[in-house]
N, CA, C and O atoms as a Tripos MOL2 file, in Angstrom:
@<TRIPOS>MOLECULE
protein
  316   315    79     0     0
PROTEIN
NO_CHARGES

@<TRIPOS>ATOM
      1 N           0.8530   -1.1700    0.0000 N.3       1 MET1
      2 CA          0.0000    0.0000    0.0000 C.3       1 MET1
      3 C           0.8990    1.2330    0.0000 C.2       1 MET1
      4 O           1.6270    1.4690    0.9650 O.2       1 MET1
      5 N           0.8550    2.0020   -1.0510 N.am      2 ALA2
      6 CA          1.6380    3.2340   -1.1210 C.3       2 ALA2
      7 C           1.1160    4.0960   -2.2490 C.2       2 ALA2
      8 O           0.4010    3.6330   -3.1380 O.2       2 ALA2
      9 N           1.4820    5.3310   -2.1930 N.am      3 SER3
     10 CA          1.2450    6.2130   -3.3310 C.3       3 SER3
     11 C           2.4330    6.0370   -4.2510 C.2       3 SER3
     12 O           3.5760    6.0120   -3.7950 O.2       3 SER3
     13 N           2.1800    5.9160   -5.5150 N.am      4 CYS4
     14 CA          3.2550    5.6120   -6.4630 C.3       4 CYS4
     15 C           3.4540    6.7750   -7.4310 C.2       4 CYS4
     16 O           2.7500    6.8760   -8.4360 O.2       4 CYS4
     17 N           4.3930    7.6350   -7.1380 N.am      5 PRO5
     18 CA          4.6420    8.7420   -8.0640 C.3       5 PRO5
     19 C           5.2990    8.2450   -9.3410 C.2       5 PRO5
     20 O           5.8800    7.1600   -9.3750 O.2       5 PRO5
     21 N           5.1990    9.0580  -10.3940 N.am      6 GLY6
     22 CA          5.8650    8.7240  -11.6560 C.3       6 GLY6
     23 C           7.3640    8.6950  -11.4540 C.2       6 GLY6
     24 O           7.8810    9.2980  -10.5140 O.2       6 GLY6
     25 N           8.0460    8.0160  -12.3090 N.am      7 GLY7
     26 CA          9.4920    7.8940  -12.1540 C.3       7 GLY7
     27 C          10.2290    8.4010  -13.3740 C.2       7 GLY7
     28 O           9.6430    8.9950  -14.2790 O.2       7 GLY7
     29 N          11.5170    8.1560  -13.3760 N.am      8 THR8
     30 CA         12.3690    8.6010  -14.4660 C.3       8 THR8
     31 C          11.9450    7.9740  -15.7870 C.2       8 THR8
     32 O          12.0220    8.6180  -16.8340 O.2       8 THR8
     33 N          11.5040    6.7390  -15.7460 N.am      9 ALA9
     34 CA         11.1070    6.0550  -16.9820 C.3       9 ALA9
     35 C           9.9830    6.8000  -17.7000 C.2       9 ALA9
     36 O           9.9920    6.8950  -18.9280 O.2       9 ALA9
     37 N           9.0250    7.3230  -16.9570 N.am     10 SER10
     38 CA          7.9310    8.0500  -17.6050 C.3      10 SER10
     39 C           8.4430    9.3170  -18.2800 C.2      10 SER10
     40 O           7.9510    9.7010  -19.3410 O.2      10 SER10
     41 N           9.4250    9.9640  -17.6700 N.am     11 ASN11
     42 CA          9.9910   11.1650  -18.2820 C.3      11 ASN11
     43 C          10.7960   10.8160  -19.5380 C.2      11 ASN11
     44 O          10.7740   11.5660  -20.5140 O.2      11 ASN11
     45 N          11.4930    9.7000  -19.5170 N.am     12 VAL12
     46 CA         12.2650    9.2620  -20.6930 C.3      12 VAL12
     47 C          11.3240    8.9130  -21.8390 C.2      12 VAL12
     48 O          11.5630    9.3030  -22.9820 O.2      12 VAL12
     49 N          10.2600    8.1840  -21.5370 N.am     13 VAL13
     50 CA          9.2890    7.8320  -22.5790 C.3      13 VAL13
     51 C           8.6430    9.0910  -23.1490 C.2      13 VAL13
     52 O           8.4300    9.1870  -24.3580 O.2      13 VAL13
     53 N           8.3340   10.0460  -22.2920 N.am     14 THR14
     54 CA          7.7760   11.3180  -22.7490 C.3      14 THR14
     55 C           8.7320   12.0020  -23.7160 C.2      14 THR14
     56 O           8.3080   12.5350  -24.7410 O.2      14 THR14
     57 N          10.0100   11.9870  -23.3950 N.am     15 PHE15
     58 CA         11.0240   12.5730  -24.2750 C.3      15 PHE15
     59 C          11.0980   11.8270  -25.6070 C.2      15 PHE15
     60 O          11.1790   12.4500  -26.6650 O.2      15 PHE15
     61 N          11.0700   10.5040  -25.5540 N.am     16 LEU16
     62 CA         11.2090    9.6880  -26.7660 C.3      16 LEU16
     63 C          10.0580    9.8830  -27.7490 C.2      16 LEU16
     64 O          10.2540    9.7690  -28.9590 O.2      16 LEU16
     65 N           8.8700   10.1740  -27.2480 N.am     17 VAL17
     66 CA          7.7180   10.3670  -28.1330 C.3      17 VAL17
     67 C           7.4630   11.8450  -28.4270 C.2      17 VAL17
     68 O           6.4050   12.2150  -28.9370 O.2      17 VAL17
     69 N           8.4450   12.6800  -28.0990 N.am     18 ASN18
     70 CA          8.3780   14.1260  -28.3640 C.3      18 ASN18
     71 C           7.1540   14.7930  -27.7390 C.2      18 ASN18
     72 O           6.5310   15.6620  -28.3490 O.2      18 ASN18
     73 N           6.8180   14.3840  -26.5320 N.am     19 ALA19
     74 CA          5.7070   15.0030  -25.8050 C.3      19 ALA19
     75 C           6.2560   16.1200  -24.9120 C.2      19 ALA19
     76 O           7.4290   16.4770  -25.0100 O.2      19 ALA19
     77 N           5.4240   16.6540  -24.0630 N.am     20 ASP20
     78 CA          5.7850   17.7860  -23.2090 C.3      20 ASP20
     79 C           6.5880   17.2940  -22.0020 C.2      20 ASP20
     80 O           6.0160   16.8910  -20.9890 O.2      20 ASP20
     81 N           7.9180   17.3310  -22.1210 N.am     21 VAL21
     82 CA          8.8010   16.8210  -21.0690 C.3      21 VAL21
     83 C           8.7000   17.6720  -19.8020 C.2      21 VAL21
     84 O           8.7160   17.1390  -18.6920 O.2      21 VAL21
     85 N           8.5970   18.9870  -19.9670 N.am     22 ALA22
     86 CA          8.4970   19.8680  -18.7940 C.3      22 ALA22
     87 C           7.2490   19.5310  -17.9710 C.2      22 ALA22
     88 O           7.2990   19.5140  -16.7420 O.2      22 ALA22
     89 N           6.1460   19.2670  -18.6470 N.am     23 LEU23
     90 CA          4.9210   18.8860  -17.9490 C.3      23 LEU23
     91 C           5.1010   17.5500  -17.2350 C.2      23 LEU23
     92 O           4.6560   17.3870  -16.0990 O.2      23 LEU23
     93 N           5.7470   16.6050  -17.8900 N.am     24 SER24
     94 CA          5.9800   15.2910  -17.2810 C.3      24 SER24
     95 C           6.8490   15.4030  -16.0340 C.2      24 SER24
     96 O           6.5590   14.7730  -15.0160 O.2      24 SER24
     97 N           7.9050   16.1960  -16.1070 N.am     25 VAL25
     98 CA          8.7930   16.3830  -14.9490 C.3      25 VAL25
     99 C           8.0460   17.0680  -13.8100 C.2      25 VAL25
    100 O           8.1970   16.6930  -12.6470 O.2      25 VAL25
    101 N           7.2340   18.0790  -14.1510 N.am     26 MET26
    102 CA          6.4760   18.7960  -13.1200 C.3      26 MET26
    103 C           5.4640   17.8690  -12.4490 C.2      26 MET26
    104 O           5.3110   17.9090  -11.2280 O.2      26 MET26
    105 N           4.7740   17.0380  -13.2270 N.am     27 MET27
    106 CA          3.7980   16.1080  -12.6530 C.3      27 MET27
    107 C           4.4980   15.0570  -11.7910 C.2      27 MET27
    108 O           3.9710   14.6610  -10.7510 O.2      27 MET27
    109 N           5.6750   14.6030  -12.2130 N.am     28 THR28
    110 CA          6.4470   13.6490  -11.4100 C.3      28 THR28
    111 C           6.8520   14.2790  -10.0830 C.2      28 THR28
    112 O           6.7700   13.6310   -9.0390 O.2      28 THR28
    113 N           7.2830   15.5260  -10.1130 N.am     29 THR29
    114 CA          7.6790   16.2330   -8.8930 C.3      29 THR29
    115 C           6.4980   16.3940   -7.9390 C.2      29 THR29
    116 O           6.6170   16.1170   -6.7460 O.2      29 THR29
    117 N           5.3690   16.8390   -8.4620 N.am     30 VAL30
    118 CA          4.1860   17.0460   -7.6290 C.3      30 VAL30
    119 C           3.7160   15.7170   -7.0200 C.2      30 VAL30
    120 O           3.3930   15.6550   -5.8330 O.2      30 VAL30
    121 N           3.6810   14.6650   -7.8290 N.am     31 SER31
    122 CA          3.2110   13.3790   -7.2970 C.3      31 SER31
    123 C           4.1770   12.7950   -6.2760 C.2      31 SER31
    124 O           3.7540   12.1030   -5.3500 O.2      31 SER31
    125 N           5.4710   13.0650   -6.4340 N.am     32 THR32
    126 CA          6.4510   12.5960   -5.4510 C.3      32 THR32
    127 C           6.2360   13.2820   -4.1050 C.2      32 THR32
    128 O           6.2510   12.6290   -3.0620 O.2      32 THR32
    129 N           6.0380   14.5930   -4.1310 N.am     33 PHE33
    130 CA          5.7860   15.3110   -2.8770 C.3      33 PHE33
    131 C           4.4370   14.9240   -2.2720 C.2      33 PHE33
    132 O           4.3100   14.8400   -1.0510 O.2      33 PHE33
    133 N           3.4320   14.6900   -3.1120 N.am     34 ALA34
    134 CA          2.1190   14.2680   -2.6060 C.3      34 ALA34
    135 C           2.2010   12.8900   -1.9560 C.2      34 ALA34
    136 O           1.4870   12.6150   -0.9920 O.2      34 ALA34
    137 N           3.0600   12.0330   -2.4730 N.am     35 ALA35
    138 CA          3.1970   10.6800   -1.9260 C.3      35 ALA35
    139 C           3.6990   10.7030   -0.4880 C.2      35 ALA35
    140 O           3.3720    9.8130    0.2970 O.2      35 ALA35
    141 N           4.4890   11.7130   -0.1370 N.am     36 VAL36
    142 CA          5.0080   11.8210    1.2330 C.3      36 VAL36
    143 C           3.8540   12.0070    2.2250 C.2      36 VAL36
    144 O           3.9110   11.5140    3.3510 O.2      36 VAL36
    145 N           2.8260   12.7110    1.8030 N.am     37 VAL37
    146 CA          1.6670   12.9410    2.6710 C.3      37 VAL37
    147 C           0.6350   11.8290    2.5150 C.2      37 VAL37
    148 O           0.0630   11.3650    3.5020 O.2      37 VAL37
    149 N           0.3970   11.4060    1.2780 N.am     38 MET38
    150 CA         -0.6810   10.4560    1.0140 C.3      38 MET38
    151 C          -0.3780    9.0390    1.5000 C.2      38 MET38
    152 O          -1.2990    8.3210    1.8910 O.2      38 MET38
    153 N           0.8750    8.6240    1.4860 N.am     39 THR39
    154 CA          1.1910    7.2590    1.9280 C.3      39 THR39
    155 C           0.7960    7.0300    3.3910 C.2      39 THR39
    156 O           0.1000    6.0560    3.6770 O.2      39 THR39
    157 N           1.2130    7.8900    4.3250 N.am     40 PRO40
    158 CA          0.7560    7.6770    5.7140 C.3      40 PRO40
    159 C          -0.7590    7.8300    5.8790 C.2      40 PRO40
    160 O          -1.3800    7.0960    6.6480 O.2      40 PRO40
    161 N          -1.3500    8.7840    5.1540 N.am     41 LEU41
    162 CA         -2.7920    9.0040    5.2670 C.3      41 LEU41
    163 C          -3.5740    7.7810    4.7750 C.2      41 LEU41
    164 O          -4.4910    7.3160    5.4520 O.2      41 LEU41
    165 N          -3.2150    7.2660    3.6060 N.am     42 LEU42
    166 CA         -3.9100    6.0860    3.0850 C.3      42 LEU42
    167 C          -3.6620    4.8580    3.9460 C.2      42 LEU42
    168 O          -4.5650    4.0490    4.1570 O.2      42 LEU42
    169 N          -2.4500    4.7210    4.4380 N.am     43 THR43
    170 CA         -2.1440    3.5820    5.2980 C.3      43 THR43
    171 C          -2.9790    3.6420    6.5710 C.2      43 THR43
    172 O          -3.5600    2.6370    6.9820 O.2      43 THR43
    173 N          -3.0410    4.7950    7.1860 N.am     44 LYS44
    174 CA         -3.8330    4.9700    8.4070 C.3      44 LYS44
    175 C          -5.3130    4.7100    8.1310 C.2      44 LYS44
    176 O          -5.9920    4.0680    8.9320 O.2      44 LYS44
    177 N          -5.8100    5.2040    7.0070 N.am     45 THR45
    178 CA         -7.2230    5.0740    6.6810 C.3      45 THR45
    179 C          -7.6100    3.6510    6.3060 C.2      45 THR45
    180 O          -8.6400    3.1490    6.7570 O.2      45 THR45
    181 N          -6.7930    2.9970    5.4840 N.am     46 LEU46
    182 CA         -7.1830    1.7100    4.9250 C.3      46 LEU46
    183 C          -6.6790    0.4950    5.7010 C.2      46 LEU46
    184 O          -7.3050   -0.5640    5.6560 O.2      46 LEU46
    185 N          -5.5620    0.6290    6.4080 N.am     47 VAL47
    186 CA         -4.9550   -0.5310    7.0550 C.3      47 VAL47
    187 C          -5.1820   -0.5290    8.5680 C.2      47 VAL47
    188 O          -5.1070   -1.5790    9.2060 O.2      47 VAL47
    189 N          -5.4520    0.6240    9.1340 N.am     48 ALA48
    190 CA         -5.5300    0.7460   10.5880 C.3      48 ALA48
    191 C          -6.6240   -0.1080   11.2200 C.2      48 ALA48
    192 O          -6.5770   -0.3770   12.4200 O.2      48 ALA48
    193 N          -7.6010   -0.5360   10.4390 N.am     49 ALA49
    194 CA         -8.6490   -1.3950   10.9960 C.3      49 ALA49
    195 C          -8.0980   -2.7700   11.3710 C.2      49 ALA49
    196 O          -8.6440   -3.4330   12.2530 O.2      49 ALA49
    197 N          -7.0190   -3.2040   10.7110 N.am     50 MET50
    198 CA         -6.4600   -4.5270   10.9720 C.3      50 MET50
    199 C          -5.1530   -4.4740   11.7530 C.2      50 MET50
    200 O          -4.8790   -5.3530   12.5700 O.2      50 MET50
    201 N          -4.3550   -3.4560   11.5090 N.am     51 VAL51
    202 CA         -3.0220   -3.3550   12.0940 C.3      51 VAL51
    203 C          -2.8710   -1.9560   12.6810 C.2      51 VAL51
    204 O          -3.2330   -0.9800   12.0240 O.2      51 VAL51
    205 N          -2.3470   -1.8310   13.8950 N.am     52 PRO52
    206 CA         -2.1310   -0.4910   14.4270 C.3      52 PRO52
    207 C          -1.0660    0.2440   13.6040 C.2      52 PRO52
    208 O           0.0110   -0.2900   13.3390 O.2      52 PRO52
    209 N          -1.3900    1.4730   13.2080 N.am     53 VAL53
    210 CA         -0.4920    2.2660   12.3610 C.3      53 VAL53
    211 C          -0.2360    3.6020   13.0400 C.2      53 VAL53
    212 O          -1.1720    4.3090   13.4150 O.2      53 VAL53
    213 N           1.0320    3.9390   13.1940 N.am     54 ASP54
    214 CA          1.4080    5.2510   13.7040 C.3      54 ASP54
    215 C           1.6660    6.1550   12.4900 C.2      54 ASP54
    216 O           2.7750    6.1890   11.9570 O.2      54 ASP54
    217 N           0.6380    6.8760   12.0660 N.am     55 ALA55
    218 CA          0.7160    7.6780   10.8500 C.3      55 ALA55
    219 C           1.7700    8.7740   10.9630 C.2      55 ALA55
    220 O           2.4380    9.0900    9.9790 O.2      55 ALA55
    221 N           1.9270    9.3530   12.1440 N.am     56 LYS56
    222 CA          2.9060   10.4200   12.3240 C.3      56 LYS56
    223 C           4.3300    9.8870   12.1240 C.2      56 LYS56
    224 O           5.1340   10.5120   11.4330 O.2      56 LYS56
    225 N           4.6380    8.7510   12.7180 N.am     57 ALA57
    226 CA          5.9690    8.1570   12.5560 C.3      57 ALA57
    227 C           6.2070    7.7390   11.1110 C.2      57 ALA57
    228 O           7.3170    7.8830   10.5990 O.2      57 ALA57
    229 N           5.1790    7.2260   10.4520 N.am     58 LEU58
    230 CA          5.2920    6.8440    9.0500 C.3      58 LEU58
    231 C           5.5400    8.0710    8.1810 C.2      58 LEU58
    232 O           6.3490    8.0200    7.2540 O.2      58 LEU58
    233 N           4.8540    9.1690    8.4710 N.am     59 PHE59
    234 CA          5.0650   10.4160    7.7400 C.3      59 PHE59
    235 C           6.5020   10.9060    7.9050 C.2      59 PHE59
    236 O           7.1490   11.2860    6.9290 O.2      59 PHE59
    237 N           6.9960   10.8960    9.1370 N.am     60 VAL60
    238 CA          8.3560   11.3690    9.4040 C.3      60 VAL60
    239 C           9.3870   10.5020    8.6870 C.2      60 VAL60
    240 O          10.3250   11.0300    8.0890 O.2      60 VAL60
    241 N           9.2290    9.1870    8.7360 N.am     61 SER61
    242 CA         10.1970    8.3120    8.0690 C.3      61 SER61
    243 C          10.1290    8.4550    6.5510 C.2      61 SER61
    244 O          11.1620    8.3950    5.8850 O.2      61 SER61
    245 N           8.9410    8.6420    5.9950 N.am     62 THR62
    246 CA          8.8020    8.8630    4.5510 C.3      62 THR62
    247 C           9.4390   10.1810    4.1530 C.2      62 THR62
    248 O          10.1150   10.2630    3.1280 O.2      62 THR62
    249 N           9.2290   11.2080    4.9570 N.am     63 LEU63
    250 CA          9.8350   12.5130    4.6910 C.3      63 LEU63
    251 C          11.3570   12.4280    4.7630 C.2      63 LEU63
    252 O          12.0460   13.0090    3.9250 O.2      63 LEU63
    253 N          11.8840   11.7180    5.7410 N.am     64 GLN64
    254 CA         13.3320   11.5590    5.8670 C.3      64 GLN64
    255 C          13.9090   10.8090    4.6740 C.2      64 GLN64
    256 O          14.9550   11.1930    4.1520 O.2      64 GLN64
    257 N          13.2510    9.7560    4.2420 N.am     65 ALA65
    258 CA         13.7380    8.9920    3.0880 C.3      65 ALA65
    259 C          13.7270    9.8480    1.8300 C.2      65 ALA65
    260 O          14.6680    9.7970    1.0390 O.2      65 ALA65
    261 N          12.6800   10.6280    1.6380 N.am     66 SER66
    262 CA         12.6060   11.5040    0.4670 C.3      66 SER66
    263 C          13.6840   12.5720    0.5330 C.2      66 SER66
    264 O          14.2970   12.9040   -0.4820 O.2      66 SER66
    265 N          13.9170   13.1120    1.7260 N.am     67 PHE67
    266 CA         14.9350   14.1550    1.8960 C.3      67 PHE67
    267 C          16.3270   13.6240    1.5630 C.2      67 PHE67
    268 O          17.1260   14.3160    0.9310 O.2      67 PHE67
    269 N          16.6120   12.4090    1.9840 N.am     68 VAL68
    270 CA         17.9220   11.8110    1.7070 C.3      68 VAL68
    271 C          18.1290   11.6670    0.2100 C.2      68 VAL68
    272 O          19.1970   11.9960   -0.3070 O.2      68 VAL68
    273 N          17.1160   11.1770   -0.4860 N.am     69 VAL69
    274 CA         17.2400   10.9830   -1.9320 C.3      69 VAL69
    275 C          17.4190   12.3210   -2.6470 C.2      69 VAL69
    276 O          18.2710   12.4420   -3.5270 O.2      69 VAL69
    277 N          16.6330   13.3120   -2.2810 N.am     70 VAL70
    278 CA         16.6950   14.6120   -2.9550 C.3      70 VAL70
    279 C          17.9700   15.3700   -2.5980 C.2      70 VAL70
    280 O          18.5090   16.0900   -3.4380 O.2      70 VAL70
    281 N          18.4590   15.2230   -1.3760 N.am     71 SER71
    282 CA         19.5930   16.0240   -0.9120 C.3      71 SER71
    283 C          20.9540   15.3850   -1.1540 C.2      71 SER71
    284 O          21.8760   16.0420   -1.6380 O.2      71 SER71
    285 N          21.0780   14.1160   -0.8200 N.am     72 TYR72
    286 CA         22.4010   13.5070   -0.8010 C.3      72 TYR72
    287 C          22.7820   12.7510   -2.0690 C.2      72 TYR72
    288 O          23.9550   12.7290   -2.4420 O.2      72 TYR72
    289 N          21.8320   12.1470   -2.7220 N.am     73 VAL73
    290 CA         22.1520   11.3710   -3.9210 C.3      73 VAL73
    291 C          22.7460   12.2550   -5.0230 C.2      73 VAL73
    292 O          23.7700   11.8840   -5.5960 O.2      73 VAL73
    293 N          22.1430   13.4180   -5.3460 N.am     74 PRO74
    294 CA         22.7660   14.2630   -6.3720 C.3      74 PRO74
    295 C          24.1760   14.7340   -5.9970 C.2      74 PRO74
    296 O          25.0280   14.8850   -6.8730 O.2      74 PRO74
    297 N          24.4270   14.9660   -4.7130 N.am     75 LYS75
    298 CA         25.7440   15.4030   -4.2710 C.3      75 LYS75
    299 C          26.7750   14.2970   -4.4660 C.2      75 LYS75
    300 O          27.9130   14.5610   -4.8550 O.2      75 LYS75
    301 N          26.3720   13.0660   -4.1940 N.am     76 THR76
    302 CA         27.3220   11.9540   -4.3380 C.3      76 THR76
    303 C          27.5760   11.6290   -5.8000 C.2      76 THR76
    304 O          28.6240   11.0820   -6.1450 O.2      76 THR76
    305 N          26.6200   11.9630   -6.6640 N.am     77 LEU77
    306 CA         26.7900   11.7100   -8.0920 C.3      77 LEU77
    307 C          27.3360   12.9320   -8.8270 C.2      77 LEU77
    308 O          27.4590   12.9230  -10.0520 O.2      77 LEU77
    309 N          27.6630   13.9820   -8.0740 N.am     78 SER78
    310 CA         28.2420   15.2260   -8.6080 C.3      78 SER78
    311 C          27.3400   15.9360   -9.5980 C.2      78 SER78
    312 O          27.7820   16.3190  -10.6820 O.2      78 SER78
    313 N          26.0610   16.1170   -9.2280 N.am     79 PHE79
    314 CA         25.1510   16.8780  -10.0710 C.3      79 PHE79
    315 C          25.1150   18.3080   -9.6210 C.2      79 PHE79
    316 O          24.4020   19.1220  -10.2080 O.2      79 PHE79
@<TRIPOS>BOND
     1     1     2 1
     2     2     3 1
     3     3     4 2
     4     3     5 am
     5     5     6 1
     6     6     7 1
     7     7     8 2
     8     7     9 am
     9     9    10 1
    10    10    11 1
    11    11    12 2
    12    11    13 am
    13    13    14 1
    14    14    15 1
    15    15    16 2
    16    15    17 am
    17    17    18 1
    18    18    19 1
    19    19    20 2
    20    19    21 am
    21    21    22 1
    22    22    23 1
    23    23    24 2
    24    23    25 am
    25    25    26 1
    26    26    27 1
    27    27    28 2
    28    27    29 am
    29    29    30 1
    30    30    31 1
    31    31    32 2
    32    31    33 am
    33    33    34 1
    34    34    35 1
    35    35    36 2
    36    35    37 am
    37    37    38 1
    38    38    39 1
    39    39    40 2
    40    39    41 am
    41    41    42 1
    42    42    43 1
    43    43    44 2
    44    43    45 am
    45    45    46 1
    46    46    47 1
    47    47    48 2
    48    47    49 am
    49    49    50 1
    50    50    51 1
    51    51    52 2
    52    51    53 am
    53    53    54 1
    54    54    55 1
    55    55    56 2
    56    55    57 am
    57    57    58 1
    58    58    59 1
    59    59    60 2
    60    59    61 am
    61    61    62 1
    62    62    63 1
    63    63    64 2
    64    63    65 am
    65    65    66 1
    66    66    67 1
    67    67    68 2
    68    67    69 am
    69    69    70 1
    70    70    71 1
    71    71    72 2
    72    71    73 am
    73    73    74 1
    74    74    75 1
    75    75    76 2
    76    75    77 am
    77    77    78 1
    78    78    79 1
    79    79    80 2
    80    79    81 am
    81    81    82 1
    82    82    83 1
    83    83    84 2
    84    83    85 am
    85    85    86 1
    86    86    87 1
    87    87    88 2
    88    87    89 am
    89    89    90 1
    90    90    91 1
    91    91    92 2
    92    91    93 am
    93    93    94 1
    94    94    95 1
    95    95    96 2
    96    95    97 am
    97    97    98 1
    98    98    99 1
    99    99   100 2
   100    99   101 am
   101   101   102 1
   102   102   103 1
   103   103   104 2
   104   103   105 am
   105   105   106 1
   106   106   107 1
   107   107   108 2
   108   107   109 am
   109   109   110 1
   110   110   111 1
   111   111   112 2
   112   111   113 am
   113   113   114 1
   114   114   115 1
   115   115   116 2
   116   115   117 am
   117   117   118 1
   118   118   119 1
   119   119   120 2
   120   119   121 am
   121   121   122 1
   122   122   123 1
   123   123   124 2
   124   123   125 am
   125   125   126 1
   126   126   127 1
   127   127   128 2
   128   127   129 am
   129   129   130 1
   130   130   131 1
   131   131   132 2
   132   131   133 am
   133   133   134 1
   134   134   135 1
   135   135   136 2
   136   135   137 am
   137   137   138 1
   138   138   139 1
   139   139   140 2
   140   139   141 am
   141   141   142 1
   142   142   143 1
   143   143   144 2
   144   143   145 am
   145   145   146 1
   146   146   147 1
   147   147   148 2
   148   147   149 am
   149   149   150 1
   150   150   151 1
   151   151   152 2
   152   151   153 am
   153   153   154 1
   154   154   155 1
   155   155   156 2
   156   155   157 am
   157   157   158 1
   158   158   159 1
   159   159   160 2
   160   159   161 am
   161   161   162 1
   162   162   163 1
   163   163   164 2
   164   163   165 am
   165   165   166 1
   166   166   167 1
   167   167   168 2
   168   167   169 am
   169   169   170 1
   170   170   171 1
   171   171   172 2
   172   171   173 am
   173   173   174 1
   174   174   175 1
   175   175   176 2
   176   175   177 am
   177   177   178 1
   178   178   179 1
   179   179   180 2
   180   179   181 am
   181   181   182 1
   182   182   183 1
   183   183   184 2
   184   183   185 am
   185   185   186 1
   186   186   187 1
   187   187   188 2
   188   187   189 am
   189   189   190 1
   190   190   191 1
   191   191   192 2
   192   191   193 am
   193   193   194 1
   194   194   195 1
   195   195   196 2
   196   195   197 am
   197   197   198 1
   198   198   199 1
   199   199   200 2
   200   199   201 am
   201   201   202 1
   202   202   203 1
   203   203   204 2
   204   203   205 am
   205   205   206 1
   206   206   207 1
   207   207   208 2
   208   207   209 am
   209   209   210 1
   210   210   211 1
   211   211   212 2
   212   211   213 am
   213   213   214 1
   214   214   215 1
   215   215   216 2
   216   215   217 am
   217   217   218 1
   218   218   219 1
   219   219   220 2
   220   219   221 am
   221   221   222 1
   222   222   223 1
   223   223   224 2
   224   223   225 am
   225   225   226 1
   226   226   227 1
   227   227   228 2
   228   227   229 am
   229   229   230 1
   230   230   231 1
   231   231   232 2
   232   231   233 am
   233   233   234 1
   234   234   235 1
   235   235   236 2
   236   235   237 am
   237   237   238 1
   238   238   239 1
   239   239   240 2
   240   239   241 am
   241   241   242 1
   242   242   243 1
   243   243   244 2
   244   243   245 am
   245   245   246 1
   246   246   247 1
   247   247   248 2
   248   247   249 am
   249   249   250 1
   250   250   251 1
   251   251   252 2
   252   251   253 am
   253   253   254 1
   254   254   255 1
   255   255   256 2
   256   255   257 am
   257   257   258 1
   258   258   259 1
   259   259   260 2
   260   259   261 am
   261   261   262 1
   262   262   263 1
   263   263   264 2
   264   263   265 am
   265   265   266 1
   266   266   267 1
   267   267   268 2
   268   267   269 am
   269   269   270 1
   270   270   271 1
   271   271   272 2
   272   271   273 am
   273   273   274 1
   274   274   275 1
   275   275   276 2
   276   275   277 am
   277   277   278 1
   278   278   279 1
   279   279   280 2
   280   279   281 am
   281   281   282 1
   282   282   283 1
   283   283   284 2
   284   283   285 am
   285   285   286 1
   286   286   287 1
   287   287   288 2
   288   287   289 am
   289   289   290 1
   290   290   291 1
   291   291   292 2
   292   291   293 am
   293   293   294 1
   294   294   295 1
   295   295   296 2
   296   295   297 am
   297   297   298 1
   298   298   299 1
   299   299   300 2
   300   299   301 am
   301   301   302 1
   302   302   303 1
   303   303   304 2
   304   303   305 am
   305   305   306 1
   306   306   307 1
   307   307   308 2
   308   307   309 am
   309   309   310 1
   310   310   311 1
   311   311   312 2
   312   311   313 am
   313   313   314 1
   314   314   315 1
   315   315   316 2
@<TRIPOS>SUBSTRUCTURE
     1 MET1         2 RESIDUE 1 A MET
     2 ALA2         6 RESIDUE 1 A ALA
     3 SER3        10 RESIDUE 1 A SER
     4 CYS4        14 RESIDUE 1 A CYS
     5 PRO5        18 RESIDUE 1 A PRO
     6 GLY6        22 RESIDUE 1 A GLY
     7 GLY7        26 RESIDUE 1 A GLY
     8 THR8        30 RESIDUE 1 A THR
     9 ALA9        34 RESIDUE 1 A ALA
    10 SER10       38 RESIDUE 1 A SER
    11 ASN11       42 RESIDUE 1 A ASN
    12 VAL12       46 RESIDUE 1 A VAL
    13 VAL13       50 RESIDUE 1 A VAL
    14 THR14       54 RESIDUE 1 A THR
    15 PHE15       58 RESIDUE 1 A PHE
    16 LEU16       62 RESIDUE 1 A LEU
    17 VAL17       66 RESIDUE 1 A VAL
    18 ASN18       70 RESIDUE 1 A ASN
    19 ALA19       74 RESIDUE 1 A ALA
    20 ASP20       78 RESIDUE 1 A ASP
    21 VAL21       82 RESIDUE 1 A VAL
    22 ALA22       86 RESIDUE 1 A ALA
    23 LEU23       90 RESIDUE 1 A LEU
    24 SER24       94 RESIDUE 1 A SER
    25 VAL25       98 RESIDUE 1 A VAL
    26 MET26      102 RESIDUE 1 A MET
    27 MET27      106 RESIDUE 1 A MET
    28 THR28      110 RESIDUE 1 A THR
    29 THR29      114 RESIDUE 1 A THR
    30 VAL30      118 RESIDUE 1 A VAL
    31 SER31      122 RESIDUE 1 A SER
    32 THR32      126 RESIDUE 1 A THR
    33 PHE33      130 RESIDUE 1 A PHE
    34 ALA34      134 RESIDUE 1 A ALA
    35 ALA35      138 RESIDUE 1 A ALA
    36 VAL36      142 RESIDUE 1 A VAL
    37 VAL37      146 RESIDUE 1 A VAL
    38 MET38      150 RESIDUE 1 A MET
    39 THR39      154 RESIDUE 1 A THR
    40 PRO40      158 RESIDUE 1 A PRO
    41 LEU41      162 RESIDUE 1 A LEU
    42 LEU42      166 RESIDUE 1 A LEU
    43 THR43      170 RESIDUE 1 A THR
    44 LYS44      174 RESIDUE 1 A LYS
    45 THR45      178 RESIDUE 1 A THR
    46 LEU46      182 RESIDUE 1 A LEU
    47 VAL47      186 RESIDUE 1 A VAL
    48 ALA48      190 RESIDUE 1 A ALA
    49 ALA49      194 RESIDUE 1 A ALA
    50 MET50      198 RESIDUE 1 A MET
    51 VAL51      202 RESIDUE 1 A VAL
    52 PRO52      206 RESIDUE 1 A PRO
    53 VAL53      210 RESIDUE 1 A VAL
    54 ASP54      214 RESIDUE 1 A ASP
    55 ALA55      218 RESIDUE 1 A ALA
    56 LYS56      222 RESIDUE 1 A LYS
    57 ALA57      226 RESIDUE 1 A ALA
    58 LEU58      230 RESIDUE 1 A LEU
    59 PHE59      234 RESIDUE 1 A PHE
    60 VAL60      238 RESIDUE 1 A VAL
    61 SER61      242 RESIDUE 1 A SER
    62 THR62      246 RESIDUE 1 A THR
    63 LEU63      250 RESIDUE 1 A LEU
    64 GLN64      254 RESIDUE 1 A GLN
    65 ALA65      258 RESIDUE 1 A ALA
    66 SER66      262 RESIDUE 1 A SER
    67 PHE67      266 RESIDUE 1 A PHE
    68 VAL68      270 RESIDUE 1 A VAL
    69 VAL69      274 RESIDUE 1 A VAL
    70 VAL70      278 RESIDUE 1 A VAL
    71 SER71      282 RESIDUE 1 A SER
    72 TYR72      286 RESIDUE 1 A TYR
    73 VAL73      290 RESIDUE 1 A VAL
    74 PRO74      294 RESIDUE 1 A PRO
    75 LYS75      298 RESIDUE 1 A LYS
    76 THR76      302 RESIDUE 1 A THR
    77 LEU77      306 RESIDUE 1 A LEU
    78 SER78      310 RESIDUE 1 A SER
    79 PHE79      314 RESIDUE 1 A PHE
């Protein structure tokens, strides 16, 4: 159970078919940031009836994981 934002592959395919790459990148960015909020919310809403879910802790860990990818990966790859 998770929100699944678009990935690099969708942007590459958009480029290959000469579509609007800027729009694809913007939609990927928006959906990635929305996933940070929606994943804990959907998990709490849909799974909490069967399994106890700490939505706040899930939100914090999702935010930390996203921050690491956005902040440190480009630095290590020299972008």
